N, C-alpha and C positions, 0 to 999 in steps of 0.2 A: 409652572411648576412641574417639576418631574412626578411620575405617578409613584404611587407606593407600593412596593414589592410586596407580594402577599408568600404566604406558605405555599400556595397553588402553585405559584411561579418557580418555587424552587424546587418542587417534586416535577413540574412537568421537565425543567433543565436537566434533571439526574435522571429521568425517567423512572422515579420510584413512588409509591402512595404517599398522600399527605399523612398519613398516619406515621410512616415510618419515618419521614422527614421531622414531624412533630417530635417523636421520641427520641431523636437524636439531638436537635436543637436544646431539645429541655432538659438533655442529660437523664434520661430516664432509661433504666433498662430494657433492652430489647436484642432480639435476635437477628443482627445485623451484621455483617460482617467488617472488618476494621476499615477495608478498602473503600465499601461503601458510606462509611460514616465519614471518612478523609472527604471524598468526592459531595457529601451532603455540606459539610461545612465549607468547604472551598468555595462550593457554588453559591451558598450565603454570603460569603465574604464578597466576592466578584459582582453579586447581584446588589449588595450594600442592603442585604434584608434587617428589618429592625422587626423583633417579636412585638405583638401586640400587647402591652401591659394590661391593659383594661379587660381584655379578653383571657388572658393569663391569670390575672386575678380572679376573675369570677368563675373559673376553674377551679382554683385551688381555693375559694373563699378566703381570699389575701391578696389585700392591694400593693403590700410591700411600701405603704405610706404611712407618715405619723403626721400629728396636727402639733403645733405650738403657740399657746396663747400669751402673749406678755402684754401688758399695762402700756408700754410705751418704747417702740422701736426705737425713737431717737436717742432713746438715754443708753448713753456706752453701755453699760453693765448688760442691759436687755440685747441689745447688738451683738455684744460678746458672745453671749450666752446663746443667740440663734446661731452664729457662726460656727462654733463648738459643736454644739446638738446637729448640725448639719454635716459636718467631718465625720461624727461619729455614724450618722445615718448611712452617708454615701462609703463608707468603710463595709457596711454591712448589708448593702444593696438597697437601701431603702431610700423613700424622697421625702422631702419634708415642705409642709405647709405651713407658713408662718401667718398669724394673725393677728390684729393688736385690738386691744379692749380700752383705749384709752381711759385705762382706769374707772371703768364704770360697771357695775353689778349688771346692769341689764346685756351691756355687750358681752360680758362674761358669759351668760346663758345664750345668748344668740351664736355667738361664734361657737361655743361647745357644740349645739345642734347641729348648726352648719357643717364644723367636720364630721362630725358621726354620718351625717347624710351623704357626705364626701365618700364615704364608705374606707376611713382611715383606721389603721390597724388599733393605734391606740393614741393618746393625747399627754402632750407634756403641757401642763397648766399652772401658768402662775396668778394667783387670784389678784383680783382690782383691792386697791386700799379702800375703794368706798365700802367692798363688803366685809372689809376686817374692822373698820370703823366699830369701836365698842359699843356705838347705840344703834348698829346696821341690824334689821332684821334678816335676811338672806334667805328666807322661806322658800323662794322661787329660785333661787342658786342649788340651793339643798335638795330641791326636787328635780331637779335638772341634773346634777350629778347621781342621785340614785338611780332614775332612768335612764341613764347612757348604757349601750350595749357593748360599748368597747371600753379595755381598760384606760387608765390615767394616773398620772402622778403627779403630786404638786410638788412645785419647786421655789425655792426662795423664801415665798410667804406660803403662809400654811394657816387653814381654818382647824383650829385646836380639836373641835366635836366632830369631824367628818372623818370616817376610818377610811382611809387609804394610804398608799405609799406615800412617804414625804421626803424630801432632801432638802435642806438649808445649812445656811452657814451659821456658827453660832456669833450672832451679831452682841450679844451682853458681854460674853468672851471677849472678843476683839475691841469692843469700845473699853473695857477693863484693861487690856493691853495698853493701850493708847494713854489712858489718864495715868497708868500706875507709871510709865516712861517718863510724862511731865513730873509726876511726882518726884520720882527716882532722882530728877536733875533739879529739884529743889523750887519746882513751881506750886504755890498752894493756892495762888486767884487764878484759876482757872478757867476761862469761858467756855461756852456749849452753845453750839448751832446745831439744833435736832428740829425735825418735823416728826412731832408726836400727837397732834390733834386727828390725823387721818391715817397714819403709819405704823404700822405692826413692829417691821423693822426699827422704824425711828424710837419708838419707844423703847424697846429693847436697847438700844445703844446709849438712850439716857440713863436708862437703868444701870448698865455697865461703869456709865461715867459716875453716878451716883454712888454707887459701891465702893467703886475704887479709892473717892473721897472718904468716904465713912470708915471705910478697914485703917485708913491712915490717920482717924481725927480729926479728918478737914472738916469744916461746915460746909454743907450743901446750901448757897446762897441763890435765891430764887432771882436776882437781879442780874446773876451772871449766866443764866440761862435764855436763850433767843429763840422763837420759834421761827422755823424756815421751811419753805418749800424745797423740794429737790431740783432748784433753777439756781442759775449763776446770780441771776438779779437779786434772788433773796438773799443771798449771801452777802452780796455789794451792797445792800441796804442796811442791813442789820449790823456788819462789823463792825462800824464807827459807833454804834449804842455800846459795845463791850469797850472799845480802846477806852471811851469817856469812864468806865467804871473800874479803869485802872488795873485791867487784867495783864499779867505778864505772859499768858499764853493761851491759845485757842484751839479747843476741840471741834473739830469742823465734822459733822456725822456724815456728809457725801463729798464725792469728789466735782459733782457739780456745784456744790455750795462752795467748796474750797476755791474753784476757779474766780468765784466773785469775789471772796474774800483777798485772793490775792490780788486782783486788779484794783481794789480798793483800795488795800495798804499801799499799794504803790502810787496811788494817786495823793493818797495824805502823808505821803513821806517817810512812812512806819517800815522801821528796816527790819526783815526776817533773816536771821533770829536775833538782831541787836536789840530792837525793839520789843520786840514781843516773838514768841515761840509758835509755829503751827504744827498739828498733827491732823492727820486725816482720815475718813473713814472710806476705804475704797481708795485705787489709783487707775487711772486711766491712759492709755497709749501717750495723750496729751499730756501727761503729769510728770515727764522726763523732760520737758521743756521749761518747768521752772526753776530760776534760779535765786535761792538755793533749791537743791533737789529736796519733795517735802516727805517726811518720815510721814509712812501711811500703812494704815491696816490693808493687807490686799486679802481679798476673796479669791480664791483658785476656782474660776470660773471654769476652766477645763475639767476639773473634778467633780464638779457641781453636774455639768453637763455629762459626762462618762455614767456616774453612778444612777443618774435619771434614766438615763438610755437604756443601762442595763437591766435596771429594776424593771421598765416598762417591758423590754424585751422576754423577761422572766414572764411578766403576763400575757403577753401576746402569743408567747408560745404554749401557754396553758399550765404553766406553775402554781401550784394553788400553794396557801398558806396564808399565815396571818400578815396584814400590812406591816412594811416595814419602816423605821425611823432611821434615816441616814444623814447623821451631823457632819458638817465638814469645817475643821477648825481652820479660821483666818492666822495669817502670819504678820507679824509687827515689820514690816522694811524700813530701816532707819536711815534718813537721810541726813540731810545739814541745815534741816530747818527747826531744830531745837537748841536753845542756849543751856549751858549748864550753869544754873545760880548757885549751886552747892560749892562750885570753884571761885576761890577769890579771882 
């Protein structure tokens, strides 16, 4: 293994002091001729010198790293969020530590404290659904957040009574868009697959479904709503129950649920959209493989990541002010999975 080149090695190569070399390589103002500066830079390149970021961070009291806590890195939405956030970090010269909470509140606390101890400059935090359960206490997490010595921003899921910067998608509006589209195409018997028992976003999407129906004078029927987890096997198991209820359309509140729905419908010989229409909340890269193409509410994950990063950088660089609330509007992307019953 090659020996790491030090600042002292570069200084010896050019015959100047370590202090002078450090000033040039860190782009600090100094009284050194342009000729000497170029000699230092050329020597650093030739020797393959790499700055010690840990030492530099200690000197500047900043590590140029941020942390990200997500509930489930295997979920395509959170994987995409991590990728887009890492891109923003890289462009700004920051590194990103990614941790997974397994949707558990105690892991939220553990990871927040671990990232803080690692010396990150700030944290992007997606709370676990466990802490967002209506029956949850959350005292430990609130204490940890209150005691954090670094700024943080909540993304996607938010704890309403904690004051901090928050960025999230308007889930209720997105669901309303989806169901209104089905209603516009003559569907009134619309089934819904939603995770509501332990999911803040799931509850908001169900509210959007219910509000869209009520606005059109269509009754909300409990038998047309099925509780689902955010997993394909859950959609696979539950969609048959909605078919038995005689629905003409299905609103799936997650692309993972939709994957299971499409698989099971194909096995049952139920055609989309000829026999039943399908609209999904969210669409991942695999969605383009569905035939027909699924009409879906698309979350702008890139915009979500950009706003979260920009807010966090404001706090990292000492900008004070009241906590900001940033809401990203989703967009309904029309595919070919909805049959127009209003047309003969």
